[in-house]
C-alpha positions in Angstrom: 164.8 179.6 33.5 164.3 183.3 31.4 163.3 185.0 35.4 167.1 184.3 36.2 168.2 186.1 32.7 166.2 188.8 34.1 167.8 188.4 37.5 171.2 188.7 35.9 170.4 191.1 33.4 169.1 193.4 35.7 167.0 194.2 34.4 163.5 195.8 35.0 160.5 194.6 33.8 157.3 198.0 33.4 153.6 196.0 34.0 151.4 199.0 32.6 147.4 198.4 33.2 145.0 199.4 35.7 145.8 198.0 39.2 141.7 196.2 39.6 141.5 194.3 36.1 142.7 190.0 36.4 145.1 190.4 34.9 147.3 192.7 35.8 146.5 191.3 39.2 146.6 187.4 38.2 150.7 189.0 36.7 151.6 190.7 39.8 150.2 187.9 42.1 152.6 185.6 39.6 155.4 188.1 40.1 155.5 188.3 43.7 155.3 184.5 44.4 158.3 183.8 42.3 160.4 186.8 43.6 160.4 189.1 40.1 161.3 192.1 40.3 158.5 194.9 37.9 157.5 197.9 38.4 153.3 199.1 38.0 152.2 201.4 36.6 149.1 201.9 36.8 146.8 204.2 34.2 144.7 206.1 36.1 146.6 207.2 38.5 149.7 208.3 35.7 147.9 208.5 32.7 150.0 207.6 29.5 151.4 210.4 27.1 153.1 211.3 23.9 156.3 211.9 23.7 
């Protein structure tokens, strides 16, 4: 039900982490298997900044 709501609202999820983290890999795998759109932000490539 929550996945359908995400798609209906055109909400983009952001996953922030390091690509070789087990939890991040599991999360991205689950999202891909369930056709959930997301944007992955790799903090090693693009460190977070204070704005």
